[in-house]
MARPATOR-707361 format. One record per residue: residue number from 1; residue in three letters; z, x, y of N, C-alpha, C in turn. Coordinates in steps of 0.1 Angstrom, whole numbers, always signed. Atoms other than C-alpha are relative to their C-alpha. Example, Ala and Ser with C-alpha at 12.3 -4.5 7.8 and 13.67 -1.06 7.14 Angstrom:
% MARPATOR-707361
1|ALA|+0|+9|-12|+78|+123|-45|+0|+9|+12
2|SER|+0|-9|-11|+71|+137|-11|+8|-8|+11
This chain:
% MARPATOR-707361
1|MET|-3|+4|-14|-784|+88|+274|+1|+13|+9
2|ILE|+0|-12|-9|-789|+112|+304|+11|-1|+10
3|TYR|-11|+0|-9|-759|+121|+325|-3|+8|+12
4|SER|+2|-7|-12|-761|+132|+361|+13|+4|+7
5|PHE|-12|-5|-6|-736|+153|+378|-2|+4|+15
6|ASN|+3|-6|-13|-753|+161|+411|+1|-11|+12
7|HIS|-1|+10|-11|-744|+129|+431|+15|+0|+4
8|HIS|-13|+2|-5|-714|+125|+453|+1|-14|+6
9|GLU|-1|+14|-5|-703|+89|+458|+11|-1|+11
10|ASN|-9|+1|-12|-688|+87|+493|+2|-15|+2
11|ALA|-4|+14|-2|-675|+55|+508|-13|-9|+1
12|ALA|+12|+8|-2|-711|+43|+516|-6|-3|-13
13|GLY|+6|+2|+13|-722|+47|+480|+8|-5|-11
14|ILE|-9|+4|+10|-692|+35|+462|-4|-13|-7
15|VAL|+3|+14|+5|-702|-2|+458|-13|+1|-9
16|PRO|+11|-1|+9|-737|+6|+444|+3|+7|-13
17|GLY|-4|-8|+12|-721|+31|+420|+7|-9|-9
18|ILE|-8|+9|+9|-697|+5|+407|-9|-10|-7
19|LEU|+9|+10|+6|-724|-21|+402|-9|+6|-11
20|ASN|+8|-6|+10|-746|+3|+383|+8|+2|-13
21|ARG|-8|-3|+12|-717|+12|+360|+5|-13|-7
22|VAL|-3|+13|+6|-708|-25|+355|-11|-4|-9
23|VAL|+11|+3|+8|-743|-31|+343|-1|+8|-12
24|SER|+0|-10|+12|-741|+0|+321|+10|-4|-10
25|TYR|-11|+4|+9|-708|-13|+307|-5|-11|-10
26|PHE|+4|+11|+9|-723|-45|+294|-12|+4|-9
27|VAL|+11|-4|+9|-754|-28|+280|+5|+8|-11
28|PHE|-5|-9|+11|-734|-2|+261|+14|-4|-5
29|LYS|-14|+4|+3|-702|-22|+256|+4|+3|-14
30|LYS|-4|-2|+14|-703|-19|+218|+2|+15|-3
31|SER|-1|-14|+3|-706|+19|+219|+4|+8|+13
32|GLU|-4|-7|-13|-688|+28|+252|+7|+13|-3
33|SER|-6|-14|+2|-680|+65|+253|+12|+2|+8
34|LEU|-12|-4|-8|-649|+82|+266|-3|+1|+15
35|TYR|+4|-2|-14|-667|+92|+298|-3|-14|+6
36|GLN|+3|+13|-6|-680|+56|+304|+13|-8|+2
37|ARG|-12|+8|-1|-646|+41|+297|+9|+6|+11
38|PHE|-7|-7|-11|-630|+67|+321|-5|-5|+13
39|LEU|+6|+5|-13|-654|+57|+348|+3|-14|+3
40|ARG|-4|+15|-2|-647|+20|+343|+15|-1|+4
41|TYR|-14|+0|-4|-610|+28|+345|+2|+3|+15
42|LEU|-1|-4|-15|-615|+45|+379|-6|-11|+9
43|ASP|+6|+11|-7|-638|+17|+391|+10|-11|+2
44|GLU|-9|+11|-1|-612|-9|+383|+13|+4|+8
45|SER|-12|-5|-8|-583|+12|+398|-4|-1|+15
46|HIS|+5|+1|-14|-604|+14|+430|-1|-15|+5
47|ARG|+2|+14|-4|-613|-23|+430|+14|-7|+2
48|ASP|-13|+6|+0|-576|-33|+424|+9|+6|+11
49|GLY|-9|-6|-11|-563|-12|+453|+9|+11|-4
50|LEU|-9|-11|+5|-546|+15|+432|-5|+13|+5
51|MET|+6|-12|-6|-570|+41|+447|-7|-3|+13
52|GLY|+8|+1|-12|-583|+45|+482|-13|+6|-2
53|ASN|+14|-6|+1|-619|+56|+489|+1|+15|-3
54|GLY|+0|-15|+1|-609|+93|+493|+5|+4|-14
55|ARG|-5|-3|+13|-588|+94|+461|-10|-3|-11
56|TYR|+10|+4|+10|-615|+76|+442|-11|+10|-1
57|ALA|+11|-10|+0|-642|+101|+453|+5|+12|-8
58|VAL|-6|-12|+7|-619|+129|+441|+1|-2|-15
59|ALA|-2|+4|+14|-612|+111|+408|-14|+0|-7
60|LEU|+13|-1|+6|-650|+108|+402|-4|+14|-4
61|GLY|+3|-14|+2|-653|+145|+405|+8|+5|-13
62|LYS|-8|-4|+12|-625|+149|+378|-7|-6|-13
63|ALA|+7|+6|+12|-645|+125|+355|-12|+8|-3
64|HIS|+12|-8|+3|-676|+146|+359|+4|+14|-7
65|LYS|-5|-12|+6|-655|+177|+350|+3|-3|-15
66|LEU|-3|+4|+14|-644|+159|+318|-13|-1|-8
67|MET|+13|+2|+7|-681|+151|+310|-6|+14|-2
68|ARG|+6|-14|+2|-691|+188|+315|+7|+6|-12
69|PHE|-7|-6|+12|-664|+198|+290|-5|-6|-13
70|LEU|+5|+7|+12|-675|+172|+265|-14|+4|-4
71|THR|+13|-5|+2|-711|+183|+269|-1|+14|-6
72|ILE|-1|-14|+5|-703|+220|+264|+6|+0|-15
73|GLU|-6|+1|+14|-682|+210|+233|-9|-6|-10
74|GLY|+9|+6|+9|-711|+191|+219|+3|-14|-3
75|HIS|-4|+14|+3|-695|+156|+221|-1|-8|+12
76|PRO|+1|+8|-12|-709|+139|+252|+2|-15|-2
77|ASP|-1|+14|+2|-708|+105|+236|+12|-4|-9
78|ILE|-12|+2|+8|-674|+108|+219|+7|-13|+4
79|ALA|-7|+12|-3|-655|+76|+216|+14|+3|+4
80|THR|-13|-3|-6|-622|+74|+234|+11|+2|-11
81|ARG|-11|-1|+11|-601|+69|+202|-2|+13|-8
82|LYS|+2|-13|+7|-616|+102|+188|+3|+12|+8
83|PHE|-4|-12|-8|-604|+124|+216|+14|+4|-4
84|THR|-12|-4|+6|-577|+143|+199|+9|+9|+9
85|THR|-9|-8|-7|-547|+162|+211|-5|+15|+1
86|ASP|+6|-14|+0|-564|+195|+202|-11|+1|+10
87|MET|+11|+0|-11|-594|+186|+224|+6|-1|+14
88|LEU|-7|+1|-13|-570|+177|+252|+5|+13|+4
89|LEU|-5|-13|-4|-554|+211|+251|-11|+10|+3
90|ARG|+12|-9|-3|-589|+228|+250|-5|-4|+14
91|PHE|+5|+5|-13|-598|+206|+280|+9|+6|+11
92|ARG|-9|-6|-9|-567|+219|+298|-4|+14|+3
93|GLN|+4|-14|-1|-578|+255|+292|-13|+1|+8
94|PHE|+13|+1|-6|-613|+245|+303|+1|-1|+15
95|ILE|-2|+2|-14|-600|+233|+337|+4|+13|+7
96|TYR|-4|-13|-6|-583|+266|+343|-12|+10|+2
97|ASP|+10|-10|+1|-613|+287|+333|-15|-5|+1
98|GLU|+13|+6|-1|-643|+265|+342|-10|+10|+6
99|TYR|+9|-10|-7|-657|+293|+364|-8|+8|-10
100|LYS|+7|-9|+10|-666|+312|+332|-13|-7|-5
101|TYR|+11|+7|+6|-690|+285|+322|-12|-3|+9
102|ALA|+10|+4|-10|-709|+280|+354|-14|+7|-1
103|ARG|+12|-8|+2|-734|+308|+347|-7|-3|-13
104|GLN|+5|+3|+14|-738|+299|+310|-8|-14|+0
105|TYR|+6|+14|+0|-747|+262|+318|-4|-4|+14
106|PRO|+3|+2|-14|-764|+262|+352|-4|-15|+3
107|ALA|+4|+14|-2|-778|+226|+346|+12|-9|+3
108|LEU|-12|+8|-2|-743|+213|+346|+7|+3|+14
109|TYR|-7|-4|-12|-734|+230|+379|-11|+1|+11
110|PRO|+10|+0|-11|-761|+220|+405|+6|+4|+13
111|ARG|-5|-4|-14|-758|+234|+440|-6|-9|+10
112|GLY|+5|+8|-11|-763|+217|+473|+7|-13|+1
113|SER|-7|+13|-3|-751|+184|+489|+15|+1|-2
114|GLY|-14|-1|+0|-716|+197|+490|+6|+5|-14
115|HIS|-4|-5|+13|-715|+209|+453|+0|+15|+0
116|ARG|-2|-15|+2|-702|+244|+446|+6|+3|-13
117|PRO|-6|-4|+13|-697|+258|+411|+13|+8|+2
118|PRO|-13|-7|-1|-661|+271|+406|-3|+15|-2
119|LYS|+3|-15|+0|-659|+309|+412|+12|+7|-5
120|LYS|-12|-7|+4|-623|+317|+401|+9|-10|-8
121|ARG|-9|+8|+8|-595|+305|+379|+8|-9|+9
122|LEU|-6|+10|-9|-579|+273|+392|+15|+2|-1
123|ARG|-14|+0|-1|-543|+270|+402|+7|-11|-8
124|ASP|-8|+10|+7|-516|+250|+384|-1|-14|+6
125|THR|+0|+14|-7|-516|+222|+410|-13|-8|-4
126|THR|+13|+7|+3|-553|+213|+403|+0|-4|-14
127|VAL|+0|+4|+14|-549|+214|+366|+10|-11|-3
128|VAL|-10|+10|+2|-518|+193|+366|-5|-14|+6
129|HIS|+5|+12|-6|-534|+167|+389|-11|-6|-9
130|ASP|+11|+5|+9|-564|+164|+365|+6|-6|-12
131|LEU|-7|+5|+12|-541|+160|+335|+8|-12|+2
132|LYS|-8|+12|-3|-519|+134|+352|-9|-12|+1
133|LEU|+9|+11|+0|-549|+113|+359|-5|-4|-14
134|LEU|+4|+2|+14|-561|+116|+323|+11|-7|-8
135|GLN|-11|+6|+7|-526|+108|+311|+2|-14|+3
136|ALA|-2|+14|-5|-524|+76|+332|-11|-8|-7
137|PHE|+11|+7|+6|-558|+66|+318|+3|-3|-15
138|PHE|-4|+2|+14|-547|+70|+282|+12|-9|-2
139|ALA|-11|+9|+0|-514|+53|+289|-3|-14|+1
140|GLU|+4|+14|-2|-531|+22|+301|-7|-5|-12
141|LEU|+7|+4|+12|-554|+21|+271|+10|-3|-12
142|GLU|-10|+2|+10|-524|+24|+249|+8|-13|+2
143|THR|-7|+13|-3|-506|-4|+267|-8|-12|-3
144|THR|+9|+12|+3|-536|-27|+264|-5|+0|-14
145|GLU|+3|-1|+15|-539|-17|+227|-15|+3|-2
146|GLU|+14|-5|+2|-574|-3|+232|+0|+12|-9
147|ILE|-2|-11|+9|-562|+28|+214|+14|-1|-6
148|ARG|-13|+1|+6|-534|+32|+190|+11|+9|+6
149|ARG|-9|-10|-5|-519|+63|+204|-6|+10|+10
150|SER|+5|-9|-10|-524|+85|+235|+1|+14|-6
151|PRO|-1|-14|+5|-533|+122|+226|+11|+7|+7
152|PHE|-12|-7|-6|-505|+132|+250|+13|-2|-8
153|ARG|-13|+2|+7|-479|+117|+227|+3|+9|-11
154|SER|-2|-10|+11|-485|+143|+200|+4|+14|+6
155|ILE|-5|-12|-6|-474|+170|+224|+15|-1|+3
156|SER|-14|+1|-1|-437|+178|+224|+4|-2|+14
157|MET|-5|+2|-13|-416|+168|+254|+1|+13|+8
158|GLU|-2|-13|-7|-408|+204|+262|-14|+6|+4
159|LYS|+14|-5|-3|-445|+215|+260|-6|-8|+11
160|ARG|+6|+9|-10|-456|+185|+281|+6|+3|+13
161|ARG|-7|-4|-12|-430|+194|+307|-5|+13|+6
162|MET|+5|-13|-4|-443|+229|+308|-15|-2|+6
163|MET|+13|+2|-4|-479|+217|+311|-1|-7|+14
164|MET|+0|+7|-12|-471|+194|+340|+8|+6|+11
165|HIS|-8|-7|-10|-449|+219|+359|-9|+6|+10
166|VAL|+8|-6|-11|-462|+230|+393|+10|+8|+8
167|SER|-8|-8|-9|-448|+259|+413|-7|+1|+14
168|TYR|+7|+0|-13|-455|+257|+450|+3|+13|+8
169|ASP|-2|-12|-8|-460|+286|+474|+10|-3|+11
170|THR|-8|+1|-12|-436|+293|+503|-8|-7|+11
171|PRO|+8|+7|-10|-447|+269|+531|-6|+10|+11
172|VAL|+7|-8|-10|-473|+285|+555|-3|-9|+12
173|PHE|+3|+8|-13|-475|+273|+591|-1|+10|+11
174|LEU|+0|-8|-13|-482|+286|+626|+13|+0|+7
175|ARG|-12|+0|-9|-453|+297|+647|-4|-5|+14
176|LYS|+3|+5|-13|-450|+283|+682|-9|+9|+9
177|ASP|+8|-10|-8|-464|+315|+699|-14|+1|-6
178|GLU|+14|-1|+6|-493|+316|+674|-8|-12|+4
179|LEU|+8|+12|-5|-503|+280|+682|-4|+1|+14
180|ALA|+3|-2|-14|-501|+288|+719|-12|+10|+1
181|GLN|+11|-10|+0|-524|+318|+711|-13|-7|-3
182|VAL|+13|+7|+4|-550|+295|+695|-4|-9|+12
183|MET|+3|+10|-11|-547|+269|+723|-6|+7|+12
184|ALA|+5|-7|-12|-553|+295|+750|-13|+8|-2
185|ALA|+11|-8|+3|-581|+313|+733|-13|-6|+4
186|LYS|+14|+4|-3|-617|+312|+746|-8|+2|-12
187|VAL|+8|-2|+13|-639|+306|+716|-14|-4|+2
188|PRO|+15|+3|-2|-677|+305|+712|-2|-15|-3
189|ARG|+4|+15|+1|-694|+271|+713|+0|-4|-15
190|ARG|+1|+4|+14|-699|+271|+675|+13|-3|-6
191|LEU|-14|+2|+6|-661|+271|+669|+8|-9|+9
192|GLN|-8|+8|-9|-651|+248|+698|+4|-13|-8
193|TRP|-4|+12|+7|-652|+217|+675|+11|+2|-10
194|THR|-11|-4|+9|-630|+235|+650|+13|+1|+7
195|LYS|-12|-2|-8|-605|+244|+676|+5|-14|+5
196|ASP|-4|+13|-4|-605|+208|+689|+7|-7|-11
197|ILE|-6|+7|+11|-598|+194|+655|+14|+6|-4
198|PHE|-12|-7|+4|-571|+220|+647|+11|-3|+10
199|VAL|-10|+2|-11|-552|+217|+680|+4|-14|+0
200|LEU|-3|+14|+0|-554|+179|+680|+9|-4|-12
201|ASN|-7|+3|+12|-542|+178|+644|+15|+6|+0
202|CYS|-13|-6|-1|-513|+201|+652|+9|-9|+9
203|THR|-8|+8|-9|-502|+178|+680|+3|-14|-6
204|ILE|-2|+14|+6|-505|+145|+660|+6|+1|-14
205|GLY|-7|-2|+13|-496|+158|+625|-4|-9|-11
206|CYS|+4|+8|+11|-515|+133|+605|-9|+7|-10
207|ARG|+9|-6|+10|-536|+140|+574|-14|+1|+6
208|ILE|+14|-2|-7|-571|+153|+582|-9|-12|-2
209|GLY|+8|+12|+2|-587|+122|+567|+3|-11|+10
210|ASP|-4|+9|-10|-567|+100|+590|-5|+4|+14
211|LEU|+4|-5|-13|-575|+122|+620|-15|-3|+2
212|LEU|+14|+2|-2|-612|+120|+614|-5|-14|+0
213|ARG|+3|+15|+0|-611|+82|+611|+4|-6|+14
214|LEU|-5|+5|-12|-594|+78|+645|-12|-3|+10
215|THR|+10|+3|-10|-614|+61|+673|+8|-2|+13
216|PRO|-6|+2|-12|-607|+56|+710|+8|-13|+1
217|GLU|-7|+12|+1|-595|+21|+702|+14|+2|-5
218|LYS|-13|-3|+5|-565|+37|+685|+9|+6|+10
219|VAL|-8|-7|-11|-553|+52|+718|+5|-11|+9
220|SER|-6|+10|-9|-528|+31|+739|+9|+7|+9
221|VAL|-10|-5|-10|-504|+35|+768|+12|-10|+0
222|SER|-12|+9|+0|-468|+22|+767|+3|-5|+14
223|ALA|-4|+5|-12|-451|+3|+794|+6|+11|+10
224|ASP|-5|-12|-7|-435|+36|+805|-11|+9|+4
225|GLY|+11|-9|-4|-470|+51|+810|-2|+12|-10
226|ILE|+1|-11|+10|-468|+73|+778|-12|-3|-9
227|PRO|+11|+2|+9|-501|+76|+759|+4|+3|-14
228|TYR|-3|-3|+15|-499|+74|+721|-12|-5|-8
229|ILE|+10|+4|+10|-521|+71|+691|+7|-8|-11
230|HIS|-6|+9|+11|-514|+44|+664|-10|-2|-11
231|TYR|+9|+2|+12|-529|+40|+629|+9|-3|-12
232|ILE|-6|+2|+13|-521|+30|+594|-5|+11|-9
233|PRO|+5|-11|+8|-522|+61|+571|-7|-6|-13
234|SER|+8|+6|+11|-549|+55|+545|+6|+3|-14
235|LYS|-6|-4|+13|-530|+73|+516|+10|-11|-5
236|THR|-10|+9|+4|-502|+48|+516|-2|-15|+5
237|ALA|+3|+13|-6|-518|+18|+533|+1|-11|-11
238|ARG|+0|+10|+11|-523|-1|+500|+13|-3|-6
239|PHE|-13|+2|+6|-487|+3|+490|+11|-4|+9
240|GLN|-10|+4|-10|-469|-6|+522|+3|-15|-2
241|THR|-4|+14|+1|-449|-38|+522|-2|-7|+14
242|SER|+3|+6|-13|-458|-43|+559|-12|+7|+6
243|ASN|+11|-6|-6|-487|-35|+582|+4|+9|+12
244|SER|-5|-9|-11|-466|-12|+604|-8|+12|+1
245|GLU|+8|-11|-3|-484|+16|+621|+8|+13|+2
246|ILE|-6|-13|-5|-476|+53|+627|-3|+0|+14
247|ILE|+2|-1|-15|-471|+57|+664|+4|+14|+4
248|THR|-3|-14|-4|-473|+93|+678|-4|+2|+14
249|PRO|+4|-3|-14|-471|+102|+715|-10|+11|+1
250|LEU|+11|-10|-2|-500|+122|+728|+4|+9|+12
251|VAL|-4|-10|-11|-490|+154|+747|-13|+3|+8
252|PRO|+12|-2|-9|-513|+166|+775|-12|+7|-7
253|SER|+11|-7|+7|-534|+190|+753|-7|-10|-9
254|ALA|+7|+9|+9|-541|+162|+728|-8|-10|+8
255|LEU|+7|+10|-8|-550|+137|+755|-13|+6|+6
256|GLU|+11|-7|-5|-574|+163|+770|-12|+0|-10
257|ILE|+11|+0|+11|-593|+167|+737|-5|-13|-2
258|ILE|+5|+13|+3|-595|+130|+731|-9|-5|+12
259|ARG|+8|+5|-11|-608|+123|+766|-14|+7|+0
260|ARG|+12|-8|+0|-634|+151|+763|-9|-3|-12
261|THR|+8|+2|+12|-646|+144|+727|-2|-15|-3
262|LYS|+1|+14|+4|-641|+106|+726|+3|-1|-15
263|LEU|-3|-1|+14|-628|+115|+691|-12|+1|-10
264|LYS|+12|-4|+8|-663|+124|+679|+2|+14|-3
265|LEU|-4|-13|+2|-650|+155|+663|-9|+9|-9
266|LEU|+8|-7|+10|-673|+165|+635|-15|+2|+5
267|PRO|+14|-2|-4|-708|+181|+641|-9|-6|-10
268|CYS|+9|+5|+10|-721|+165|+609|+7|-11|-8
269|GLY|-6|+10|+8|-713|+140|+582|+14|+3|-5
270|PRO|-14|-3|+3|-677|+136|+571|+3|+8|-13
271|HIS|-3|-7|+13|-680|+149|+535|-3|+15|+2
272|TYR|+3|-14|-2|-698|+182|+544|+8|+5|+12
273|GLY|-7|-5|-12|-680|+183|+577|+14|+5|-3
274|LYS|-13|-4|+4|-646|+186|+560|+0|+14|-6
275|GLN|+1|-13|+6|-658|+215|+539|-3|+11|+11
276|LEU|+4|-9|-11|-674|+232|+570|+12|+3|+8
277|TYR|-12|-2|-8|-641|+227|+589|+9|+10|-7
278|ASN|-9|-10|+7|-621|+246|+562|-6|+14|+1
279|GLN|+6|-14|-1|-646|+275|+564|+2|+5|+14
280|THR|-1|-5|-13|-647|+277|+601|+14|+1|+6
281|LEU|-14|-2|-4|-609|+273|+605|+4|+14|-2
282|LYS|-4|-14|+3|-605|+307|+589|-6|+9|+10
283|GLN|+6|-9|-10|-630|+322|+613|+7|-2|+14
284|LEU|-7|+3|-13|-613|+305|+643|+14|+8|+1
285|LEU|-13|-6|+0|-578|+318|+633|-2|+16|+0
286|ARG|+2|-14|-1|-592|+353|+627|-4|+5|+14
287|LEU|+5|-3|-14|-609|+353|+661|+12|+0|+10
288|CYS|-11|+2|-9|-576|+342|+677|+12|+10|-4
289|GLY|-10|-10|+3|-557|+371|+660|+12|-5|-8
290|ILE|-10|+5|+8|-537|+350|+636|-1|+7|-14
291|THR|+1|-9|+12|-534|+378|+610|+13|+3|-7
292|ARG|-13|-2|+6|-497|+376|+601|-1|-1|-15
293|LEU|+0|+0|+15|-492|+384|+564|+9|-10|-6
294|VAL|-8|+10|+7|-479|+356|+542|-2|+2|-15
295|LYS|+0|-2|+15|-471|+355|+505|-6|-12|-7
296|ILE|+8|+10|+7|-495|+336|+483|+0|+4|-15
297|TYR|-1|-3|+14|-492|+333|+445|-14|+2|-5
298|ASN|+12|-3|+5|-521|+350|+427|+0|-3|-15
299|VAL|+0|+5|+14|-529|+332|+394|-3|+11|-10
300|GLU|+5|-11|+9|-547|+362|+378|+10|+11|-1
301|MET|-10|-11|+0|-520|+387|+388|+13|-5|-6
302|GLY|-13|+6|+4|-491|+363|+379|+11|+4|+9
303|ASP|-10|-4|-9|-473|+374|+410|-5|-3|+15
304|ASN|+4|+2|-14|-472|+369|+448|-7|+12|+6
305|GLU|+7|-11|-7|-495|+389|+470|-1|-4|+15
306|GLU|+1|+2|-14|-497|+393|+508|-14|-1|+5
307|LYS|+13|+2|-5|-527|+379|+526|+1|-4|+15
308|PRO|+0|+4|-14|-535|+374|+563|+0|-15|+1
309|LEU|-1|+15|-1|-527|+338|+573|-14|-6|+2
310|CYS|+13|+6|-3|-562|+333|+586|-9|-2|-12
311|GLU|+8|+1|+12|-576|+339|+551|+4|-11|-9
312|VAL|-5|+11|+9|-555|+312|+534|+1|-13|+7
313|ALA|-1|+13|-8|-557|+285|+561|-9|-11|-6
314|THR|+8|+11|+3|-569|+251|+551|+3|-12|+10
315|SER|-3|+11|-10|-569|+217|+568|+14|-5|+0
316|LYS|-14|+5|+0|-533|+211|+557|+9|+9|+9
317|LEU|-8|-9|-8|-521|+240|+579|+5|-7|+13
318|ALA|-3|+6|-12|-521|+218|+610|+12|-10|-2
319|ARG|-10|+9|+3|-499|+191|+594|+13|+7|-2
320|LYS|-12|-8|+2|-474|+218|+582|+5|+6|+13
321|THR|-4|-6|-12|-474|+234|+616|+8|-11|+9
322|HIS|-6|+11|-8|-466|+200|+633|+14|-3|-5
323|ILE|-14|+4|+5|-437|+192|+610|+10|+11|+2
324|ASP|-9|-11|-2|-422|+227|+612|+4|+0|+15
325|MET|-4|-1|-14|-423|+227|+650|+10|-12|+5
326|LEU|-9|+11|-4|-407|+192|+653|+14|+3|-6
327|ASN|-13|-3|+7|-380|+203|+628|+8|+10|+8
328|LYS|-7|-10|-7|-371|+232|+650|+6|-4|+13
329|VAL|-5|+5|-13|-364|+212|+681|+11|-11|-2
330|GLN|-10|+10|+3|-341|+187|+664|+14|+6|+1
331|ILE|-15|-4|+0|-303|+188|+670|+6|-8|-11
332|ASN|-7|+6|+11|-283|+181|+639|+9|-12|+5
333|TYR|-8|+12|-4|-268|+146|+642|+16|+3|-1
334|TYR|-15|-2|+3|-234|+160|+629|+5|+12|+7
335|ALA|-4|-12|-7|-233|+191|+651|+13|-2|+8
336|ALA|-11|+2|-9|-208|+175|+675|+13|-2|-8
337|GLY|-12|+2|+8|-183|+169|+646|+5|-14|+1
338|LEU|-5|+14|-2|-180|+131|+654|+0|-7|-13
339|HIS|+1|+7|+13|-190|+121|+619|-2|+10|-11
340|ARG|+2|-9|+11|-189|+136|+585|-14|+1|-4
341|PRO|+14|-1|+4|-222|+150|+571|-3|-11|-10
342|GLY|+5|+11|+9|-241|+122|+554|+3|-14|+5
343|SER|-3|+13|-6|-226|+94|+575|-12|-6|+6
344|GLU|+11|+8|-5|-251|+67|+584|+3|-6|+13
345|ALA|-4|+7|-12|-231|+56|+614|-8|+4|+12
346|VAL|+8|-5|-11|-251|+78|+638|-13|-8|+1
347|TYR|+13|+7|-1|-283|+59|+629|+2|-14|+6
348|ARG|-3|+13|-5|-266|+26|+639|+2|+1|+15
349|TYR|-4|-1|-14|-256|+40|+673|-12|+4|+9
350|THR|+11|-5|-9|-290|+54|+685|-13|-1|-8
351|SER|+13|-1|+6|-327|+55|+678|-9|+8|+10
352|LEU|+9|-7|-9|-355|+77|+692|-11|-9|+5
353|GLU|+11|+8|-5|-377|+57|+715|-12|+9|+3
354|LEU|+13|-7|-2|-413|+66|+723|+1|+11|+11
355|LYS|-1|-10|-11|-404|+84|+756|+9|+12|-5
356|ASP|-8|-11|+5|-377|+105|+737|-9|+9|-9
357|ARG|+8|-8|+10|-402|+115|+710|-11|+7|+8
358|TYR|+10|-6|-8|-427|+123|+737|+5|+13|+6
359|GLU|-7|-12|-5|-403|+148|+753|+3|+10|-11
360|LEU|-2|-9|+11|-394|+163|+720|-13|+7|-5
361|LEU|+13|-6|+4|-431|+168|+711|-4|+10|+10
362|LYS|+4|-10|-10|-437|+185|+744|+9|+13|-1
363|ALA|-9|-11|+2|-407|+207|+738|-4|+9|-12
364|ALA|+4|-7|+13|-418|+216|+703|-13|+8|+2
365|LEU|+13|-6|-2|-453|+224|+714|-1|+9|+13
366|GLY|+0|-8|-12|-443|+242|+746|-8|-5|+11
367|GLU|+8|+6|-10|-460|+218|+769|+9|-7|+11
368|SER|-8|+6|-11|-447|+206|+803|-4|-14|+3
């Protein structure tokens, strides 16, 4: 059997991908390999609403990573029940150090169409996420009695806790004056779209995937004349008990960008566009003078190191900036001393209406 790693199944290609693998499943049902069974598990999770399109696409990438490991190990067709704890631990090490194999096995690491071979040792967060997905897969097969015992079960509780532990960096965000610096900066035309996305995302605070899915139809005006954006967040939409939307007031700078761009924010397709945005965001912030040093953990050094903020910026920076700025304009409910800390009475006495949140947002972002 020939395995291909150079395709990316985005939302448009997901259904054909599933149909192809369903056919493959019935053809090879009697000798279904670990890789094939893992793909079927992901397809079923997506079909049953346990995974959204974005998470599903990421999970397919993790499946291909597993297949690269099995191919390098010489067991591309290994049966699920034969995947041992020892192989699991070697796979964990492979995830960390996959960059070492990219030059040795170029056929497994095609370039182009958004594919980029790993160039450095991965961080704990990525490794843990990969292992948790694999752990959930084996746990389901154990529950349905497709396998007798998950390879994770032969790892001691203490070691498993260590394997799944993640240490996070100190939160990195733009300060109010730094955001104002970006908003006021004159940038070349090639970076204007990047600036529009970043500033708009700082004012709305949603995940980048939700931002890029917004359309003009998601913009409304309240009875008080306050413009706002409303949407159901894709990451949690399938798990909500109601269809309630996120409603966020639009400050003047956000409204200006929406009116000018009609929310057509990317210069190219969404998959490559997100990668390009992460690259050009660093260029934008460097151009705007956002060079404050921040501490970032270096995996190879095993210690924190200082780097300019512009060099470590990703699409998550805007959401972190939004949340930090809102946090700093809040007045503690218990500051007046009317209720003991933790009392829920204050929540029964008041609520933030849209117009109140609008004023708080303007205060947070320094807009009149």
